[in-house]
C-alpha positions as CSV (number, residue, x, y, z in Angstrom):
1,M,4.9,-13.2,-13.8
2,T,3.6,-12.7,-17.4
3,D,0.9,-10.1,-16.7
4,S,1.8,-6.8,-18.5
5,K,0.0,-4.5,-15.9
6,P,2.4,-2.6,-13.7
7,Y,3.3,-4.6,-10.6
8,V,3.3,-2.8,-7.3
9,L,4.6,-3.8,-3.8
10,F,3.1,-2.0,-0.8
11,L,5.4,-2.2,2.2
12,C,4.6,-1.5,5.8
13,T,6.5,-2.9,8.8
14,G,3.7,-5.1,10.2
15,N,1.8,-5.7,7.0
16,S,-1.5,-5.7,8.9
17,A,-3.3,-2.5,8.1
18,R,-2.2,0.1,5.5
19,S,-0.4,-2.2,3.1
20,I,-3.1,-4.8,3.2
21,I,-5.7,-2.1,2.5
22,A,-3.6,-0.9,-0.4
23,E,-3.3,-4.4,-1.8
24,A,-7.0,-5.0,-1.7
25,I,-7.9,-1.7,-3.2
26,T,-5.4,-2.0,-6.0
27,N,-6.4,-5.5,-7.0
28,Q,-10.1,-5.2,-6.6
29,Q,-10.9,-1.7,-7.6
30,F,-8.0,-1.0,-10.1
31,G,-7.1,-4.5,-11.1
32,K,-7.7,-3.7,-14.8
33,Y,-4.7,-1.3,-14.7
34,L,-2.5,-2.5,-11.8
35,R,-1.7,-5.5,-9.7
36,A,-0.3,-5.5,-6.3
37,V,1.0,-7.5,-3.3
38,S,1.8,-6.3,0.2
39,A,4.5,-7.2,2.7
40,G,6.4,-6.1,5.7
41,A,9.9,-6.4,7.2
42,G,8.3,-7.7,10.5
43,P,4.9,-8.9,9.5
44,K,2.3,-9.5,12.2
45,P,0.8,-13.0,12.5
46,A,-2.4,-11.8,10.6
47,P,-4.1,-8.7,9.3
48,H,-5.6,-6.5,11.9
49,E,-9.2,-7.4,12.6
50,M,-10.3,-3.8,11.9
51,T,-8.6,-4.0,8.5
52,L,-10.6,-7.0,7.6
53,S,-13.9,-5.6,8.9
54,L,-13.3,-2.2,7.0
55,L,-12.6,-4.0,3.8
56,A,-15.7,-6.1,4.1
57,R,-17.8,-2.9,4.9
58,Q,-16.3,-1.3,1.7
59,G,-17.5,-4.3,-0.3
60,L,-14.0,-5.7,-0.9
61,S,-13.1,-9.4,-0.4
62,T,-10.7,-10.4,2.3
63,E,-10.2,-13.8,0.9
64,G,-6.5,-14.7,0.5
65,L,-5.3,-11.6,2.4
66,R,-2.5,-12.4,4.8
67,S,0.4,-10.7,6.5
68,K,3.6,-11.5,4.5
69,S,7.3,-11.0,4.8
70,S,9.0,-8.9,2.2
71,N,11.6,-11.7,1.9
72,E,8.9,-13.8,0.1
73,F,9.1,-11.5,-2.9
74,V,12.9,-11.0,-3.4
75,D,12.7,-12.6,-6.9
76,E,9.7,-10.6,-8.1
77,P,10.2,-8.0,-10.8
78,F,8.2,-5.1,-9.4
79,D,7.7,-1.9,-11.3
80,L,7.2,0.1,-8.2
81,V,7.7,-0.3,-4.4
82,I,5.8,2.0,-2.2
83,T,6.4,2.2,1.5
84,L,3.4,3.4,3.5
85,C,4.9,4.0,7.0
86,D,7.9,6.0,8.1
87,N,9.4,2.9,9.8
88,A,9.3,0.9,6.6
89,A,10.8,3.7,4.7
90,S,13.9,3.6,6.9
91,E,14.2,-0.2,7.3
92,P,16.5,-2.2,5.1
93,C,14.6,-3.5,2.2
94,P,15.4,-6.6,0.0
95,T,16.8,-5.9,-3.4
96,F,14.3,-6.7,-6.1
97,P,15.2,-7.4,-9.7
98,G,15.0,-4.4,-12.0
99,P,15.4,-2.4,-9.8
100,P,11.9,-1.0,-9.3
101,A,11.0,2.7,-8.9
102,R,10.5,3.6,-5.2
103,E,8.1,6.0,-3.5
104,H,7.2,6.7,0.1
105,W,3.6,7.6,1.0
106,S,3.7,8.5,4.7
107,L,0.3,7.5,6.3
108,P,-0.8,7.4,9.9
109,D,-1.0,4.0,11.6
110,P,-4.8,3.3,12.0
111,P,-4.5,0.8,15.0
112,A,-2.4,3.4,16.9
113,A,-5.0,6.2,16.5
114,D,-7.6,7.2,19.0
115,P,-10.2,6.3,17.9
116,P,-8.9,3.8,15.4
117,E,-12.1,3.4,13.5
118,D,-12.0,7.0,12.2
119,M,-8.4,6.6,11.1
120,F,-9.0,3.3,9.3
121,E,-11.7,5.1,7.3
122,A,-9.5,8.1,6.6
123,V,-6.6,5.9,5.5
124,F,-8.9,3.8,3.3
125,K,-10.2,6.8,1.5
126,A,-6.8,8.4,1.1
127,L,-5.4,5.1,-0.3
128,E,-8.4,4.7,-2.6
129,D,-7.8,8.2,-4.0
130,A,-4.0,7.8,-4.3
131,I,-4.2,4.4,-6.0
132,G,-6.8,5.9,-8.4
133,L,-4.1,8.5,-9.3
134,L,-1.6,5.8,-9.7
135,A,-3.9,4.0,-12.1
136,H,-5.2,7.0,-13.9
137,G,-2.9,10.0,-13.2
138,T,-2.0,12.6,-15.7
139,H,1.7,11.6,-16.0
140,P,2.8,9.0,-18.5
141,S,5.2,7.2,-16.2
142,L,4.2,5.0,-13.2
143,A,6.9,6.7,-11.0
144,A,5.6,10.2,-11.8
145,R,2.0,9.1,-11.0
146,A,3.3,7.7,-7.7
147,R,4.8,11.1,-6.9
148,E,1.6,12.8,-7.9
149,A,-0.3,10.6,-5.5
150,R,2.2,11.4,-2.7
151,V,1.6,15.1,-3.2
152,H,-2.2,14.4,-2.9
153,L,-1.6,12.4,0.3
154,N,0.6,15.0,1.8
155,R,-2.2,17.5,1.5
156,R,-4.5,15.1,3.3
157,F,-2.1,14.0,6.1
158,T,0.2,16.7,7.3
159,P,3.6,15.7,8.8
160,R,3.5,14.9,12.5
161,M,-0.1,13.8,12.3
162,I,1.5,10.4,12.1
């Protein structure tokens, strides 16, 4: 790709909720500064229906969003790969050209929560804030801004809440 904006891959095992939300937020709210795709090691057949309804309620387009395999992107020169679930962080990941910086943002799985609606909203807001830091953080490097965003997320979601 020839676009000079930092290119981010959001990974989550099923690529049906967290990573899809992150892709939509990045491209539609912070697309002036970043561009993103999402994928998973074992993608679901489609994004979770609550993911799509949440994005629509937030005023984001769902057009073109689909669950994708990380293998679709093995030739892409990402600047940053962010895993969003603990399973994805421990799964084998394709090797990407570069290699890109890597970061792990541990977030709860909204469909597994009770009630899921509340967790979808919480994860959306957390990702919106974290991606805002990724786009506009105080550090000069993308990797450092990704770490800054992780610290912010860790304050919001304590370990074992997942």
